[in-house]
C-alpha positions as protocol buffer text, in pm:
chain_id: "A"
residue {
  index: 1
  type: MET
  ca { x: 11524 y: 8124 z: 9681 }
}
residue {
  index: 2
  type: ALA
  ca { x: 11189 y: 7988 z: 9630 }
}
residue {
  index: 3
  type: THR
  ca { x: 10877 y: 8157 z: 9496 }
}
residue {
  index: 4
  type: ALA
  ca { x: 10508 y: 8206 z: 9634 }
}
residue {
  index: 5
  type: CYS
  ca { x: 10205 y: 8450 z: 9672 }
}
residue {
  index: 6
  type: VAL
  ca { x: 10207 y: 8614 z: 9990 }
}
residue {
  index: 7
  type: LEU
  ca { x: 9892 y: 8726 z: 10116 }
}
residue {
  index: 8
  type: ILE
  ca { x: 9826 y: 8947 z: 10428 }
}
residue {
  index: 9
  type: ALA
  ca { x: 9570 y: 8986 z: 10550 }
}
residue {
  index: 10
  type: ASP
  ca { x: 9421 y: 9279 z: 10836 }
}
residue {
  index: 11
  type: ILE
  ca { x: 9102 y: 9286 z: 11064 }
}
residue {
  index: 12
  type: THR
  ca { x: 8962 y: 9708 z: 11025 }
}
residue {
  index: 13
  type: GLY
  ca { x: 8724 y: 9793 z: 11345 }
}
residue {
  index: 14
  type: SER
  ca { x: 8897 y: 9618 z: 11615 }
}
residue {
  index: 15
  type: THR
  ca { x: 9009 y: 9905 z: 11762 }
}
residue {
  index: 16
  type: ARG
  ca { x: 8645 y: 10074 z: 11776 }
}
residue {
  index: 17
  type: LEU
  ca { x: 8523 y: 9719 z: 11907 }
}
residue {
  index: 18
  type: TYR
  ca { x: 8737 y: 9761 z: 12242 }
}
residue {
  index: 19
  type: GLU
  ca { x: 8562 y: 10069 z: 12249 }
}
residue {
  index: 20
  type: GLN
  ca { x: 8244 y: 9892 z: 12287 }
}
residue {
  index: 21
  type: VAL
  ca { x: 8271 y: 9634 z: 12483 }
}
residue {
  index: 22
  type: THR
  ca { x: 8475 y: 9476 z: 12737 }
}
residue {
  index: 23
  type: GLN
  ca { x: 8837 y: 9400 z: 12642 }
}
residue {
  index: 24
  type: ARG
  ca { x: 8821 y: 9004 z: 12710 }
}
residue {
  index: 25
  type: GLU
  ca { x: 8494 y: 8989 z: 12462 }
}
residue {
  index: 26
  type: ALA
  ca { x: 8690 y: 9199 z: 12207 }
}
residue {
  index: 27
  type: LEU
  ca { x: 8998 y: 8965 z: 12272 }
}
residue {
  index: 28
  type: THR
  ca { x: 8733 y: 8645 z: 12205 }
}
residue {
  index: 29
  type: GLN
  ca { x: 8566 y: 8829 z: 11871 }
}
residue {
  index: 30
  type: ILE
  ca { x: 8918 y: 8908 z: 11761 }
}
residue {
  index: 31
  type: GLY
  ca { x: 9044 y: 8549 z: 11798 }
}
residue {
  index: 32
  type: LEU
  ca { x: 8733 y: 8398 z: 11675 }
}
residue {
  index: 33
  type: VAL
  ca { x: 8780 y: 8624 z: 11320 }
}
residue {
  index: 34
  type: LEU
  ca { x: 9152 y: 8537 z: 11315 }
}
residue {
  index: 35
  type: ALA
  ca { x: 9038 y: 8164 z: 11328 }
}
residue {
  index: 36
  type: ARG
  ca { x: 8810 y: 8174 z: 11069 }
}
residue {
  index: 37
  type: MET
  ca { x: 9065 y: 8334 z: 10818 }
}
residue {
  index: 38
  type: ARG
  ca { x: 9295 y: 8054 z: 10892 }
}
residue {
  index: 39
  type: ASP
  ca { x: 9030 y: 7832 z: 10811 }
}
residue {
  index: 40
  type: LEU
  ca { x: 8996 y: 8006 z: 10457 }
}
residue {
  index: 41
  type: ILE
  ca { x: 9364 y: 8008 z: 10418 }
}
residue {
  index: 42
  type: GLU
  ca { x: 9396 y: 7625 z: 10481 }
}
residue {
  index: 43
  type: ALA
  ca { x: 9069 y: 7578 z: 10277 }
}
residue {
  index: 44
  type: ASN
  ca { x: 9211 y: 7695 z: 9977 }
}
residue {
  index: 45
  type: GLY
  ca { x: 9561 y: 7514 z: 10011 }
}
residue {
  index: 46
  type: GLY
  ca { x: 9749 y: 7816 z: 10154 }
}
residue {
  index: 47
  type: ASN
  ca { x: 9986 y: 7781 z: 10501 }
}
residue {
  index: 48
  type: CYS
  ca { x: 9917 y: 8002 z: 10722 }
}
residue {
  index: 49
  type: VAL
  ca { x: 10249 y: 8134 z: 10875 }
}
residue {
  index: 50
  type: LYS
  ca { x: 10112 y: 8332 z: 11169 }
}
residue {
  index: 51
  type: SER
  ca { x: 9863 y: 8543 z: 11287 }
}
residue {
  index: 52
  type: GLN
  ca { x: 9921 y: 8814 z: 11562 }
}
residue {
  index: 53
  type: GLY
  ca { x: 9697 y: 9159 z: 11678 }
}
residue {
  index: 54
  type: ASP
  ca { x: 9466 y: 9204 z: 11359 }
}
residue {
  index: 55
  type: ASP
  ca { x: 9638 y: 9029 z: 11103 }
}
residue {
  index: 56
  type: THR
  ca { x: 9746 y: 8690 z: 10911 }
}
residue {
  index: 57
  type: LEU
  ca { x: 10026 y: 8598 z: 10718 }
}
residue {
  index: 58
  type: SER
  ca { x: 10017 y: 8311 z: 10529 }
}
residue {
  index: 59
  type: TYR
  ca { x: 10160 y: 8165 z: 10159 }
}
residue {
  index: 60
  type: PHE
  ca { x: 10031 y: 8011 z: 9834 }
}
residue {
  index: 61
  type: ALA
  ca { x: 10193 y: 7788 z: 9549 }
}
residue {
  index: 62
  type: HIS
  ca { x: 9987 y: 7996 z: 9302 }
}
residue {
  index: 63
  type: PRO
  ca { x: 9800 y: 8367 z: 9284 }
}
residue {
  index: 64
  type: LEU
  ca { x: 9464 y: 8219 z: 9207 }
}
residue {
  index: 65
  type: PRO
  ca { x: 9393 y: 8027 z: 9537 }
}
residue {
  index: 66
  type: ALA
  ca { x: 9540 y: 8323 z: 9734 }
}
residue {
  index: 67
  type: MET
  ca { x: 9314 y: 8589 z: 9565 }
}
residue {
  index: 68
  type: GLN
  ca { x: 9034 y: 8316 z: 9647 }
}
residue {
  index: 69
  type: THR
  ca { x: 9093 y: 8321 z: 9979 }
}
residue {
  index: 70
  type: ALA
  ca { x: 9162 y: 8730 z: 10022 }
}
residue {
  index: 71
  type: ARG
  ca { x: 8821 y: 8748 z: 9813 }
}
residue {
  index: 72
  type: GLU
  ca { x: 8625 y: 8546 z: 10076 }
}
residue {
  index: 73
  type: MET
  ca { x: 8791 y: 8720 z: 10350 }
}
residue {
  index: 74
  type: VAL
  ca { x: 8641 y: 9074 z: 10179 }
}
residue {
  index: 75
  type: GLU
  ca { x: 8306 y: 8950 z: 10125 }
}
residue {
  index: 76
  type: GLU
  ca { x: 8264 y: 8757 z: 10414 }
}
residue {
  index: 77
  type: ALA
  ca { x: 7983 y: 8925 z: 10686 }
}
residue {
  index: 78
  type: TRP
  ca { x: 8193 y: 8966 z: 10969 }
}
residue {
  index: 79
  type: PRO
  ca { x: 8033 y: 9050 z: 11350 }
}
residue {
  index: 80
  type: HIS
  ca { x: 8032 y: 9375 z: 11559 }
}
residue {
  index: 81
  type: GLY
  ca { x: 8089 y: 9633 z: 11235 }
}
residue {
  index: 82
  type: MET
  ca { x: 8462 y: 9432 z: 11155 }
}
residue {
  index: 83
  type: SER
  ca { x: 8593 y: 9389 z: 10810 }
}
residue {
  index: 84
  type: ILE
  ca { x: 8886 y: 9264 z: 10637 }
}
residue {
  index: 85
  type: HIS
  ca { x: 9165 y: 9467 z: 10408 }
}
residue {
  index: 86
  type: ALA
  ca { x: 9472 y: 9300 z: 10216 }
}
residue {
  index: 87
  type: GLY
  ca { x: 9764 y: 9268 z: 10035 }
}
residue {
  index: 88
  type: LEU
  ca { x: 9854 y: 9011 z: 9774 }
}
residue {
  index: 89
  type: PHE
  ca { x: 10230 y: 8973 z: 9612 }
}
residue {
  index: 90
  type: HIS
  ca { x: 10391 y: 8712 z: 9460 }
}
residue {
  index: 91
  type: GLY
  ca { x: 10784 y: 8705 z: 9410 }
}
residue {
  index: 92
  type: GLU
  ca { x: 11053 y: 8535 z: 9638 }
}
residue {
  index: 93
  type: VAL
  ca { x: 11053 y: 8444 z: 9987 }
}
residue {
  index: 94
  type: LEU
  ca { x: 11303 y: 8304 z: 10237 }
}
residue {
  index: 95
  type: SER
  ca { x: 11174 y: 8055 z: 10477 }
}
residue {
  index: 96
  type: MET
  ca { x: 11377 y: 8033 z: 10826 }
}
residue {
  index: 97
  type: ASP
  ca { x: 11290 y: 7948 z: 11147 }
}
residue {
  index: 98
  type: LYS
  ca { x: 10870 y: 7876 z: 11127 }
}
residue {
  index: 99
  type: ASP
  ca { x: 10882 y: 8241 z: 10924 }
}
residue {
  index: 100
  type: ILE
  ca { x: 10886 y: 8376 z: 10618 }
}
residue {
  index: 101
  type: TYR
  ca { x: 11086 y: 8647 z: 10470 }
}
residue {
  index: 102
  type: GLY
  ca { x: 11175 y: 8864 z: 10175 }
}
residue {
  index: 103
  type: ASN
  ca { x: 11053 y: 9114 z: 9907 }
}
residue {
  index: 104
  type: ALA
  ca { x: 10701 y: 8920 z: 9862 }
}
residue {
  index: 105
  type: VAL
  ca { x: 10632 y: 8935 z: 10211 }
}
residue {
  index: 106
  type: ASN
  ca { x: 10775 y: 9309 z: 10234 }
}
residue {
  index: 107
  type: THR
  ca { x: 10558 y: 9409 z: 9904 }
}
residue {
  index: 108
  type: ALA
  ca { x: 10224 y: 9264 z: 10039 }
}
residue {
  index: 109
  type: ALA
  ca { x: 10251 y: 9411 z: 10378 }
}
residue {
  index: 110
  type: ARG
  ca { x: 10258 y: 9771 z: 10183 }
}
residue {
  index: 111
  type: LEU
  ca { x: 9995 y: 9681 z: 9963 }
}
residue {
  index: 112
  type: ALA
  ca { x: 9770 y: 9553 z: 10288 }
}
residue {
  index: 113
  type: ALA
  ca { x: 9876 y: 9901 z: 10470 }
}
residue {
  index: 114
  type: LEU
  ca { x: 9742 y: 10113 z: 10140 }
}
residue {
  index: 115
  type: SER
  ca { x: 9431 y: 9909 z: 10109 }
}
residue {
  index: 116
  type: LYS
  ca { x: 9067 y: 10049 z: 10226 }
}
residue {
  index: 117
  type: PRO
  ca { x: 8836 y: 9802 z: 10422 }
}
residue {
  index: 118
  type: GLY
  ca { x: 8664 y: 9564 z: 10206 }
}
residue {
  index: 119
  type: GLU
  ca { x: 8951 y: 9598 z: 9953 }
}
residue {
  index: 120
  type: VAL
  ca { x: 9243 y: 9364 z: 9838 }
}
residue {
  index: 121
  type: LEU
  ca { x: 9550 y: 9528 z: 9648 }
}
residue {
  index: 122
  type: ILE
  ca { x: 9799 y: 9319 z: 9441 }
}
residue {
  index: 123
  type: GLY
  ca { x: 10101 y: 9361 z: 9258 }
}
residue {
  index: 124
  type: ASP
  ca { x: 10094 y: 9307 z: 8869 }
}
residue {
  index: 125
  type: ASP
  ca { x: 10326 y: 8907 z: 8885 }
}
residue {
  index: 126
  type: ALA
  ca { x: 10011 y: 8826 z: 9077 }
}
residue {
  index: 127
  type: TYR
  ca { x: 9809 y: 8909 z: 8851 }
}
residue {
  index: 128
  type: ASP
  ca { x: 9969 y: 8827 z: 8510 }
}
residue {
  index: 129
  type: ARG
  ca { x: 9956 y: 8453 z: 8636 }
}
residue {
  index: 130
  type: LEU
  ca { x: 9562 y: 8506 z: 8734 }
}
residue {
  index: 131
  type: PRO
  ca { x: 9334 y: 8315 z: 8489 }
}
residue {
  index: 132
  type: PRO
  ca { x: 9203 y: 8571 z: 8212 }
}
residue {
  index: 133
  type: GLU
  ca { x: 8847 y: 8532 z: 8329 }
}
residue {
  index: 134
  type: HIS
  ca { x: 8936 y: 8652 z: 8672 }
}
residue {
  index: 135
  type: ARG
  ca { x: 9127 y: 8976 z: 8584 }
}
residue {
  index: 136
  type: PRO
  ca { x: 8784 y: 9188 z: 8490 }
}
residue {
  index: 137
  type: LEU
  ca { x: 8743 y: 9153 z: 8845 }
}
residue {
  index: 138
  type: PHE
  ca { x: 9023 y: 9418 z: 8886 }
}
residue {
  index: 139
  type: VAL
  ca { x: 9057 y: 9788 z: 8871 }
}
residue {
  index: 140
  type: SER
  ca { x: 9429 y: 9899 z: 8784 }
}
residue {
  index: 141
  type: LEU
  ca { x: 9566 y: 10160 z: 8957 }
}
residue {
  index: 142
  type: GLY
  ca { x: 9868 y: 10217 z: 8795 }
}
residue {
  index: 143
  type: GLY
  ca { x: 10200 y: 10290 z: 8866 }
}
residue {
  index: 144
  type: ILE
  ca { x: 10225 y: 10351 z: 9281 }
}
residue {
  index: 145
  type: ARG
  ca { x: 10546 y: 10414 z: 9448 }
}
residue {
  index: 146
  type: LEU
  ca { x: 10606 y: 10173 z: 9738 }
}
residue {
  index: 147
  type: LYS
  ca { x: 10811 y: 10250 z: 10015 }
}
residue {
  index: 148
  type: GLY
  ca { x: 11155 y: 10122 z: 9953 }
}
residue {
  index: 149
  type: LYS
  ca { x: 11145 y: 10019 z: 9620 }
}
residue {
  index: 150
  type: LYS
  ca { x: 11336 y: 10217 z: 9334 }
}
residue {
  index: 151
  type: GLU
  ca { x: 11062 y: 10165 z: 9087 }
}
residue {
  index: 152
  type: PRO
  ca { x: 10672 y: 10201 z: 9096 }
}
residue {
  index: 153
  type: THR
  ca { x: 10456 y: 9888 z: 9145 }
}
residue {
  index: 154
  type: HIS
  ca { x: 10176 y: 9841 z: 8886 }
}
residue {
  index: 155
  type: VAL
  ca { x: 9877 y: 9796 z: 9148 }
}
residue {
  index: 156
  type: TYR
  ca { x: 9500 y: 9633 z: 9114 }
}
residue {
  index: 157
  type: SER
  ca { x: 9292 y: 9646 z: 9301 }
}
residue {
  index: 158
  type: TYR
  ca { x: 8955 y: 9439 z: 9430 }
}
residue {
  index: 159
  type: MET
  ca { x: 8641 y: 9548 z: 9615 }
}
residue {
  index: 160
  type: ALA
  ca { x: 8417 y: 9388 z: 9778 }
}
residue {
  index: 161
  type: GLY
  ca { x: 8079 y: 9435 z: 9629 }
}
residue {
  index: 162
  type: GLN
  ca { x: 8220 y: 9553 z: 9341 }
}
residue {
  index: 163
  type: VAL
  ca { x: 8024 y: 9442 z: 9028 }
}
residue {
  index: 164
  type: ALA
  ca { x: 8144 y: 9684 z: 8762 }
}
residue {
  index: 165
  type: THR
  ca { x: 8491 y: 9744 z: 8736 }
}
residue {
  index: 166
  type: GLN
  ca { x: 8537 y: 10052 z: 8534 }
}
residue {
  index: 167
  type: THR
  ca { x: 8330 y: 10320 z: 8406 }
}
residue {
  index: 168
  type: VAL
  ca { x: 8323 y: 10442 z: 8080 }
}
residue {
  index: 169
  type: VAL
  ca { x: 8254 y: 10828 z: 8016 }
}
residue {
  index: 170
  type: PHE
  ca { x: 8190 y: 10897 z: 7625 }
}
residue {
  index: 171
  type: GLY
  ca { x: 8108 y: 11265 z: 7512 }
}
residue {
  index: 172
  type: ALA
  ca { x: 7820 y: 11336 z: 7279 }
}
residue {
  index: 173
  type: GLY
  ca { x: 7797 y: 11107 z: 6997 }
}
residue {
  index: 174
  type: GLN
  ca { x: 8104 y: 10917 z: 7090 }
}
residue {
  index: 175
  type: GLY
  ca { x: 7967 y: 10562 z: 7172 }
}
residue {
  index: 176
  type: GLN
  ca { x: 7980 y: 10424 z: 6811 }
}
residue {
  index: 177
  type: ARG
  ca { x: 8167 y: 10121 z: 6777 }
}
residue {
  index: 178
  type: GLY
  ca { x: 8469 y: 10136 z: 6615 }
}
residue {
  index: 179
  type: ARG
  ca { x: 8581 y: 10458 z: 6751 }
}
residue {
  index: 180
  type: ARG
  ca { x: 8979 y: 10509 z: 6798 }
}
residue {
  index: 181
  type: THR
  ca { x: 9146 y: 10764 z: 6989 }
}
residue {
  index: 182
  type: GLU
  ca { x: 9474 y: 10856 z: 6828 }
}
residue {
  index: 183
  type: SER
  ca { x: 9609 y: 11115 z: 7054 }
}
residue {
  index: 184
  type: ALA
  ca { x: 9456 y: 11317 z: 7362 }
}
residue {
  index: 185
  type: GLU
  ca { x: 9526 y: 11693 z: 7495 }
}
residue {
  index: 186
  type: PHE
  ca { x: 9526 y: 11861 z: 7819 }
}
residue {
  index: 187
  type: GLN
  ca { x: 9564 y: 12217 z: 7957 }
}
residue {
  index: 188
  type: CYS
  ca { x: 9530 y: 12375 z: 8260 }
}
residue {
  index: 189
  type: ASN
  ca { x: 9663 y: 12713 z: 8399 }
}
residue {
  index: 190
  type: GLY
  ca { x: 9825 y: 12819 z: 8052 }
}
residue {
  index: 191
  type: LYS
  ca { x: 10002 y: 12540 z: 8026 }
}
residue {
  index: 192
  type: GLY
  ca { x: 9963 y: 12205 z: 7795 }
}
residue {
  index: 193
  type: TRP
  ca { x: 10023 y: 11830 z: 7719 }
}
residue {
  index: 194
  type: SER
  ca { x: 9945 y: 11584 z: 7477 }
}
residue {
  index: 195
  type: ILE
  ca { x: 10003 y: 11213 z: 7432 }
}
residue {
  index: 196
  type: SER
  ca { x: 9945 y: 10966 z: 7162 }
}
residue {
  index: 197
  type: GLU
  ca { x: 9952 y: 10568 z: 7102 }
}
residue {
  index: 198
  type: GLY
  ca { x: 10137 y: 10429 z: 7399 }
}
residue {
  index: 199
  type: ASP
  ca { x: 10233 y: 10761 z: 7583 }
}
residue {
  index: 200
  type: SER
  ca { x: 10133 y: 10810 z: 7949 }
}
residue {
  index: 201
  type: LEU
  ca { x: 10098 y: 11136 z: 8165 }
}
residue {
  index: 202
  type: THR
  ca { x: 10142 y: 11105 z: 8569 }
}
residue {
  index: 203
  type: ILE
  ca { x: 9933 y: 11392 z: 8763 }
}
residue {
  index: 204
  type: GLY
  ca { x: 9977 y: 11529 z: 9142 }
}
residue {
  index: 205
  type: ARG
  ca { x: 10133 y: 11705 z: 9408 }
}
residue {
  index: 206
  type: ALA
  ca { x: 10491 y: 11564 z: 9392 }
}
residue {
  index: 207
  type: GLU
  ca { x: 10746 y: 11748 z: 9155 }
}
residue {
  index: 208
  type: GLU
  ca { x: 10836 y: 11399 z: 8949 }
}
residue {
  index: 209
  type: CYS
  ca { x: 10479 y: 11436 z: 8796 }
}
residue {
  index: 210
  type: ASP
  ca { x: 10460 y: 11462 z: 8467 }
}
residue {
  index: 211
  type: ILE
  ca { x: 10153 y: 11749 z: 8514 }
}
residue {
  index: 212
  type: CYS
  ca { x: 10258 y: 11882 z: 8879 }
}
residue {
  index: 213
  type: LEU
  ca { x: 9962 y: 12075 z: 9045 }
}
residue {
  index: 214
  type: ALA
  ca { x: 10104 y: 12199 z: 9368 }
}
residue {
  index: 215
  type: HIS
  ca { x: 9764 y: 12216 z: 9607 }
}
residue {
  index: 216
  type: PRO
  ca { x: 9753 y: 12000 z: 9921 }
}
residue {
  index: 217
  type: TRP
  ca { x: 9438 y: 11867 z: 9834 }
}
residue {
  index: 218
  type: ILE
  ca { x: 9604 y: 11699 z: 9496 }
}
residue {
  index: 219
  type: SER
  ca { x: 9765 y: 11364 z: 9641 }
}
residue {
  index: 220
  type: ARG
  ca { x: 10124 y: 11341 z: 9584 }
}
residue {
  index: 221
  type: GLN
  ca { x: 10061 y: 11068 z: 9284 }
}
residue {
  index: 222
  type: HIS
  ca { x: 9706 y: 11179 z: 9217 }
}
residue {
  index: 223
  type: GLY
  ca { x: 9638 y: 11000 z: 8884 }
}
residue {
  index: 224
  type: ARG
  ca { x: 9775 y: 10866 z: 8564 }
}
residue {
  index: 225
  type: LEU
  ca { x: 9695 y: 10921 z: 8206 }
}
residue {
  index: 226
  type: ASP
  ca { x: 9747 y: 10640 z: 7957 }
}
residue {
  index: 227
  type: LEU
  ca { x: 9660 y: 10578 z: 7582 }
}
residue {
  index: 228
  type: ARG
  ca { x: 9644 y: 10232 z: 7498 }
}
residue {
  index: 229
  type: GLY
  ca { x: 9486 y: 10007 z: 7258 }
}
residue {
  index: 230
  type: ALA
  ca { x: 9353 y: 10343 z: 7071 }
}
residue {
  index: 231
  type: GLN
  ca { x: 9173 y: 10416 z: 7412 }
}
residue {
  index: 232
  type: LEU
  ca { x: 9217 y: 10711 z: 7690 }
}
residue {
  index: 233
  type: GLU
  ca { x: 9241 y: 10577 z: 8063 }
}
residue {
  index: 234
  type: TYR
  ca { x: 9238 y: 10795 z: 8310 }
}
residue {
  index: 235
  type: THR
  ca { x: 9327 y: 10606 z: 8656 }
}
residue {
  index: 236
  type: ASP
  ca { x: 9308 y: 10723 z: 9042 }
}
residue {
  index: 237
  type: HIS
  ca { x: 9472 y: 10620 z: 9270 }
}
residue {
  index: 238
  type: SER
  ca { x: 9436 y: 10964 z: 9510 }
}
residue {
  index: 239
  type: SER
  ca { x: 9291 y: 10983 z: 9876 }
}
residue {
  index: 240
  type: SER
  ca { x: 9062 y: 11222 z: 9807 }
}
residue {
  index: 241
  type: GLY
  ca { x: 8940 y: 11105 z: 9484 }
}
residue {
  index: 242
  type: SER
  ca { x: 8871 y: 11314 z: 9106 }
}
residue {
  index: 243
  type: SER
  ca { x: 8541 y: 11424 z: 8910 }
}
residue {
  index: 244
  type: VAL
  ca { x: 8525 y: 11352 z: 8550 }
}
residue {
  index: 245
  type: ILE
  ca { x: 8222 y: 11654 z: 8384 }
}
residue {
  index: 246
  type: THR
  ca { x: 8187 y: 11587 z: 7987 }
}
residue {
  index: 247
  type: ALA
  ca { x: 8094 y: 11881 z: 7789 }
}
residue {
  index: 248
  type: GLU
  ca { x: 7755 y: 11757 z: 7825 }
}
residue {
  index: 249
  type: GLY
  ca { x: 7764 y: 11822 z: 8159 }
}
residue {
  index: 250
  type: GLN
  ca { x: 7736 y: 11507 z: 8277 }
}
residue {
  index: 251
  type: GLU
  ca { x: 7960 y: 11427 z: 8636 }
}
residue {
  index: 252
  type: PHE
  ca { x: 8092 y: 11129 z: 8785 }
}
residue {
  index: 253
  type: ASP
  ca { x: 8293 y: 11075 z: 9063 }
}
residue {
  index: 254
  type: VAL
  ca { x: 8614 y: 10877 z: 8994 }
}
residue {
  index: 255
  type: HIS
  ca { x: 8775 y: 10713 z: 9303 }
}
residue {
  index: 256
  type: ARG
  ca { x: 9071 y: 10447 z: 9329 }
}
residue {
  index: 257
  type: ARG
  ca { x: 8930 y: 10350 z: 8987 }
}
residue {
  index: 258
  type: ALA
  ca { x: 8954 y: 10363 z: 8596 }
}
residue {
  index: 259
  type: THR
  ca { x: 8765 y: 10535 z: 8372 }
}
residue {
  index: 260
  type: LEU
  ca { x: 8748 y: 10557 z: 7965 }
}
residue {
  index: 261
  type: LEU
  ca { x: 8747 y: 10908 z: 7873 }
}
residue {
  index: 262
  type: ASN
  ca { x: 8625 y: 11028 z: 7479 }
}
residue {
  index: 263
  type: GLY
  ca { x: 8544 y: 11340 z: 7347 }
}
residue {
  index: 264
  type: GLU
  ca { x: 8619 y: 11664 z: 7581 }
}
residue {
  index: 265
  type: GLY
  ca { x: 8544 y: 11734 z: 7904 }
}
residue {
  index: 266
  type: LEU
  ca { x: 8705 y: 11839 z: 8257 }
}
residue {
  index: 267
  type: LEU
  ca { x: 8928 y: 11649 z: 8531 }
}
residue {
  index: 268
  type: LEU
  ca { x: 8859 y: 11793 z: 8888 }
}
residue {
  index: 269
  type: LEU
  ca { x: 9140 y: 11678 z: 9132 }
}
residue {
  index: 270
  type: GLY
  ca { x: 9067 y: 11646 z: 9454 }
}
residue {
  index: 271
  type: THR
  ca { x: 8766 y: 11863 z: 9441 }
}
residue {
  index: 272
  type: HIS
  ca { x: 8454 y: 11906 z: 9324 }
}
residue {
  index: 273
  type: ASP
  ca { x: 8483 y: 12309 z: 9275 }
}
residue {
  index: 274
  type: ARG
  ca { x: 8519 y: 12416 z: 8904 }
}
residue {
  index: 275
  type: SER
  ca { x: 8601 y: 12757 z: 9007 }
}
residue {
  index: 276
  type: ILE
  ca { x: 8939 y: 12668 z: 9118 }
}
residue {
  index: 277
  type: ALA
  ca { x: 9103 y: 12692 z: 8754 }
}
residue {
  index: 278
  type: ASP
  ca { x: 9462 y: 12540 z: 8847 }
}
residue {
  index: 279
  type: SER
  ca { x: 9306 y: 12240 z: 8966 }
}
residue {
  index: 280
  type: ALA
  ca { x: 9090 y: 12170 z: 8678 }
}
residue {
  index: 281
  type: LEU
  ca { x: 9224 y: 11951 z: 8383 }
}
residue {
  index: 282
  type: THR
  ca { x: 9012 y: 12007 z: 8009 }
}
residue {
  index: 283
  type: TYR
  ca { x: 9087 y: 11718 z: 7805 }
}
residue {
  index: 284
  type: ALA
  ca { x: 9000 y: 11654 z: 7412 }
}
residue {
  index: 285
  type: THR
  ca { x: 9044 y: 11350 z: 7204 }
}
residue {
  index: 286
  type: ASN
  ca { x: 9102 y: 11332 z: 6881 }
}
residue {
  index: 287
  type: ASP
  ca { x: 8955 y: 11066 z: 6769 }
}
residue {
  index: 288
  type: LEU
  ca { x: 8911 y: 10843 z: 6420 }
}
residue {
  index: 289
  type: ILE
  ca { x: 8552 y: 10725 z: 6309 }
}
residue {
  index: 290
  type: PRO
  ca { x: 8499 y: 10421 z: 6071 }
}
residue {
  index: 291
  type: ASP
  ca { x: 8269 y: 10498 z: 5759 }
}
């Protein structure tokens, strides 16, 4: 079976358009957007399999032109407040009767469904095949369980207009060059957890999460803590977001992006209310500072 990079791009805002103009005018405007999307696909060497309703299905020989096409789509200023969101996945495809099928198509569709307006979600195989200079454009969302897949899929996000892809949160005196985090400790509601290099902890409402917090405002797979390369990283992939509060009182919102943590602080999940103690996870890193 052949491999390809599948791109599914969907229009956001078409339903609202039908409420603002006549049905004929709405169909005309949506048709123009779909035509422009097909032009972008072909200009970057892709093959547009079909465009129906509000989306396009296409495939490329390599993830780089596929991602370039997706970026151009989400960055373009579309009329009537419309925007694009997309999913991109590299894998096996089967071509038959002028259509394509297979795992890559199904996964790209699920990523497109999860993406927000102006966002492109891509799987790890496509990400790994991108040139290194393109990877800083993305934010890691960690492993996400997609319908129909046994194992979590590592997903990366590109957001239109995004300048910085990662927030770095330092505690007091934590910005020294060469500081290395050896381990980190976490506490919530009388329970404690710790991780060292190479370890990770999942946080969410689902019972299979390492840190299970059963509250309706917390997503089933809310976030993930990783200690890699002597850095503690928190990745939020929830619908409601998280907040980081350092020991010095600095507060940062984290929503579907990655944040490096140092020192001590508080991680609020799905709420900004510090009084909800069993939604607040304290963190403390154990660092080595070179002489």
